[in-house]
C-alpha positions in Angstrom: 134.8 142.6 71.9 135.8 139.2 73.7 132.7 136.9 74.4 132.2 136.0 78.2 130.3 132.8 78.6 129.5 133.5 82.3 128.3 137.1 81.6 126.4 135.9 78.6 124.6 133.0 80.7 123.9 135.8 83.5 121.9 137.8 80.9 120.1 135.0 79.5 119.1 133.8 83.0 118.0 137.3 84.3 116.0 137.8 80.7 114.2 134.5 81.4 113.4 135.4 84.9 111.7 138.6 83.7 109.6 136.8 81.1 108.4 133.7 83.3 106.8 135.6 86.1 104.1 137.1 84.1 103.5 133.8 82.3 103.4 131.8 85.7 101.4 134.4 87.4 98.6 134.3 84.6 98.5 130.5 84.3 98.1 130.0 88.3 95.8 133.2 88.9 92.5 131.2 88.5 93.6 128.9 91.5 94.9 131.5 93.6 92.1 133.6 94.8 94.3 136.8 94.6 97.2 135.3 96.2 100.7 135.8 94.6 101.7 132.6 92.8 104.6 131.7 95.2 102.1 131.0 97.8 101.6 127.4 95.9 105.4 126.6 96.4 105.3 127.3 100.1 102.2 125.1 100.4 104.2 122.4 98.5 106.8 122.5 101.1 104.3 121.8 103.7 102.9 119.1 101.6 106.3 117.4 101.3 107.1 117.7 105.0 109.6 120.4 104.4 110.3 123.6 106.4 108.0 126.0 104.4 110.1 128.9 102.7 109.1 132.1 101.6 109.6 132.3 97.6 110.1 135.3 95.4 108.1 135.5 92.0 111.0 137.1 90.4 113.5 134.6 91.3 114.3 132.1 88.5 114.9 129.2 91.0 111.3 129.5 92.1 110.1 129.9 88.6 111.8 126.7 87.4 110.6 124.8 90.4 107.1 125.9 89.6 106.9 124.7 86.0 108.9 121.4 86.5 107.3 120.0 89.7 103.6 118.6 90.5 101.5 121.4 92.0 99.5 119.3 94.3 95.9 119.0 92.9 96.8 121.3 89.9 98.9 118.8 88.7 101.4 120.1 85.9 99.8 123.1 84.6 102.6 124.3 82.3 103.1 120.8 80.7 101.5 118.6 78.3 102.0 114.9 77.3 105.6 115.5 75.8 106.9 116.8 79.1 108.8 119.4 77.1 108.5 122.2 79.8 109.5 119.9 82.3 112.7 118.8 80.3 113.8 122.1 79.4 113.1 123.4 83.0 115.2 120.5 84.4 118.1 121.6 82.1 117.8 125.1 83.1 117.9 124.1 86.8 121.2 122.4 86.2 122.6 125.5 84.4 121.3 127.9 87.0 122.6 125.6 89.8 126.1 125.8 88.0 126.0 129.7 87.5 124.8 130.3 91.2 127.9 128.2 92.3 130.3 130.0 90.1 131.2 127.0 88.1 133.3 127.5 85.1 131.0 128.0 82.0 131.9 127.6 78.5 130.7 129.2 75.2 128.6 126.1 74.5 127.3 126.2 78.0 126.0 129.7 77.0 124.6 128.6 73.6 122.7 125.8 75.3 121.2 128.0 78.0 120.0 130.6 75.5 118.7 127.6 73.3 116.8 126.1 76.2 115.2 129.6 77.2 114.2 130.1 73.3 112.5 127.0 73.2 110.6 127.3 76.4 109.6 130.9 75.6 108.3 129.6 72.1 106.3 126.9 73.9 104.5 129.6 75.9 104.0 131.9 72.9 106.1 134.9 74.4 107.3 136.5 71.1 109.0 139.4 72.7 110.8 137.0 75.2 111.7 134.8 72.2 113.4 137.6 70.4 115.5 138.7 73.3 116.6 135.1 74.0 117.3 134.5 70.3 119.6 137.6 70.2 121.6 136.1 72.9 121.8 132.6 71.4 122.8 134.1 68.1 125.8 136.1 69.7 126.9 132.9 71.6 126.7 130.9 68.5 128.8 133.4 66.6 131.4 133.2 69.4 131.0 129.3 69.4 131.6 129.2 65.4 134.5 131.4 65.8 136.0 129.2 68.7 135.6 125.9 66.9 136.5 127.3 63.5 133.1 126.2 61.7 131.1 127.9 59.3 128.4 130.5 60.8 125.6 128.8 59.1 126.4 125.1 60.4 124.5 123.6 63.1 126.2 123.6 66.7 127.7 120.6 68.0 125.1 119.7 70.0 124.1 115.8 70.3 120.5 115.3 68.5 118.9 114.0 71.7 119.2 117.5 73.5 117.0 118.9 70.8 114.3 116.4 71.2 111.5 116.4 73.9 111.4 113.5 76.1 109.3 110.4 75.2 106.0 110.3 77.1 106.1 107.8 79.9 104.9 104.4 78.7 101.8 102.8 80.3 101.7 99.4 81.9 100.2 96.7 79.5 96.4 96.4 80.0 97.0 92.9 81.1 99.4 93.8 84.0 98.0 94.0 87.5 98.8 97.6 88.7 99.3 97.7 92.4 97.9 101.0 93.8 98.2 102.5 97.2 95.2 102.4 99.6 93.4 105.6 99.3 93.8 106.3 102.8 97.4 107.0 102.5 97.0 109.5 99.7 95.2 112.2 102.0 97.1 114.1 104.6 95.3 115.2 107.9 97.0 118.8 107.8 95.0 119.7 104.8 94.1 123.2 106.3 97.9 124.4 105.8 97.6 123.8 102.1 94.1 125.3 100.9 95.5 126.2 97.4 96.8 122.8 96.3 94.5 120.6 98.4 94.9 117.6 100.9 96.6 115.1 98.7 99.8 113.6 99.9 103.0 114.3 97.9 103.3 111.0 95.7 106.8 110.0 94.4 107.6 111.7 91.2 110.9 110.4 89.4 113.5 112.8 87.8 113.0 113.3 84.0 116.4 112.4 82.7 117.8 115.2 80.5 120.9 115.1 78.6 123.3 117.6 79.6 126.6 116.4 78.2 128.2 113.2 76.7 130.4 110.5 78.1 133.5 112.5 77.9 132.5 114.5 80.8 132.7 111.3 82.9 135.9 110.3 81.2 137.2 113.4 82.4 136.6 112.9 86.2 138.3 114.2 88.3 139.2 117.2 86.4 137.7 120.5 87.6 135.1 121.3 84.9 133.8 117.8 85.0 133.5 117.6 88.6 131.6 120.9 88.6 129.0 119.3 86.0 128.6 115.9 87.6 128.0 117.7 91.1 125.6 120.1 89.8 123.5 117.4 88.1 123.5 115.1 91.1 122.6 117.8 93.2 119.5 118.7 91.4 118.5 115.2 90.9 119.0 114.7 94.8 116.9 118.1 95.5 114.1 116.8 93.4 113.9 113.0 94.3 115.7 112.8 97.8 116.0 111.0 99.8 117.4 108.8 97.1 119.8 105.8 97.4 123.2 106.7 96.3 123.2 104.0 93.9 120.2 105.2 92.0 121.5 109.0 92.0 124.8 107.7 90.4 122.8 105.9 87.8 120.6 108.8 87.0 123.4 111.2 87.0 125.4 108.9 84.5 122.3 108.7 82.3 122.3 112.4 82.0 125.8 112.1 80.4 124.6 109.3 77.9 125.7 106.4 79.8 123.0 103.7 80.6 125.2 101.0 82.3 127.6 101.8 85.0 130.7 99.7 85.5 132.0 99.5 89.0 135.0 101.8 88.5 133.0 104.5 87.3 130.1 104.1 89.8 132.8 104.6 92.6 134.0 107.8 90.7 130.4 109.1 90.5 129.6 108.1 94.1 132.5 109.9 95.3 131.6 113.0 93.6 128.1 112.7 94.9 129.6 112.8 98.6 131.5 116.0 97.7 128.5 117.9 96.9 127.8 118.9 100.6 124.6 116.8 100.8 124.0 114.4 103.7 124.5 110.9 103.0 123.2 108.8 105.7 124.5 105.2 107.0 122.1 103.5 104.8 123.6 105.4 101.6 120.6 107.7 101.1 121.3 111.2 99.9 118.9 113.8 101.4 118.1 117.4 100.1 119.6 120.3 101.7 116.3 121.1 103.3 115.2 117.7 104.7 116.4 116.5 108.2 116.2 112.8 108.3 115.8 113.2 112.2 112.5 115.2 111.9 111.1 114.4 108.4 107.7 112.7 109.0 106.6 112.5 105.5 106.3 109.7 102.8 105.8 109.6 99.0 103.4 106.7 98.0 103.7 105.4 94.4 101.9 102.5 92.3 103.7 99.8 90.6 104.3 101.7 87.4 106.6 103.9 88.9 110.3 103.4 88.6 111.5 103.2 92.0 112.9 99.9 93.6 111.5 99.2 97.0 115.0 98.5 98.2 116.0 102.0 97.2 113.3 103.7 99.5 114.8 105.0 102.7 113.7 103.0 105.8 113.1 106.4 107.3 110.4 107.1 104.6 108.8 103.4 104.9 108.9 103.8 108.8 106.8 107.0 108.5 104.3 105.2 106.3 104.1 102.5 108.9 103.3 105.1 111.7 100.4 106.2 109.6 99.1 102.9 108.8 99.3 102.0 112.7 97.8 105.0 113.8 94.7 104.4 111.7 94.4 100.7 112.8 96.4 100.4 116.2 95.8 96.6 116.3 97.4 95.9 112.9 99.3 92.6 112.8 102.9 92.7 111.7 102.0 90.6 108.7 99.1 93.0 107.8 101.4 95.9 108.4 103.9 94.8 106.2 101.3 94.0 103.3 99.8 97.4 103.7 103.2 99.1 103.6 104.1 97.0 100.5 100.9 98.4 98.9 101.7 101.8 99.8 104.9 101.7 97.7 103.3 99.6 94.8 104.4 96.3 95.9 102.4 92.9 96.6 105.1 90.2 97.0 107.2 89.9 100.1 110.6 88.7 98.9 113.5 88.0 101.3 115.1 91.3 100.3 111.7 93.3 100.9 111.3 91.3 104.4 114.7 92.5 105.5 114.1 96.0 104.2 110.7 96.1 106.1 112.3 94.9 109.2 115.0 97.7 109.2 112.3 100.1 108.7 109.9 98.5 111.6 112.8 98.9 113.8 112.7 102.7 113.2 108.9 102.9 113.4 
């Protein structure tokens, strides 16, 4: 029988969805008071200033969101210091995105999908789930071995870094002064709308870069398969981090294919592909998630100075939203003090010329 990669991926994703629902439900049950676990995702939308949606417990997209994102005051209940679950979940989010958009999938894509699922279910101790996913992985590897003309016992041609968990985030040196947001900006006034996850404001969480291919994918642009892979990765990053500056999005996308330094010609190709995803790119070159409207979004995401997010790559709209909150708390706040408080909200202290210009643009919006 001819091996069909898309059919194999389809079976693998459905198998994984069937295994993850009870795992997620059991882990979150103590915090839910009898409510279905997708309630938390609806509250996360409210926390992030997004129109709240209804989520389905058996939907893989909902499940992967739950295991890869911070769940308010519950933190990351499925992860540990290695962030292995976040890494595997992020890889599977990209695969699911490509599958949902009917992208062309290869035998190697199928093997990788099943390998990610096996390792994720192993982490959760789901032996029955591992057995099912392993059968699909073995079947895909047999097809891959035949396709590539390699011995059945040989290791598949997967870059080594794909098989390794991401390195834990390195802490700032003890001697460095960490600039932290004022506690007043870390609490929301609409806490009643999120009783399960608490009153915290959603803080900025950087995307965990996961290797989804090598530089040959970028070299192959603008071929169809390469375009599909690049757009799928860029879309997932934008949905997770957005609003995100297009330059940062291009850099993170390139890093997903093993490229750490972007030359102008390659950056131009990537930004073109990002603009073809269908996501909104505003006049300031910020890419917005599909469920956020820059005209109505009134939230912001504080961060301290240990977080990797350049101040000039924070949307002026997001900064303006923070300014409005700071002014509402202290109506007589001077421009100088407002700028200082705003910089602190995003982990900055010194007001450089670039920062001053960026603050001025945000102040005009506020």
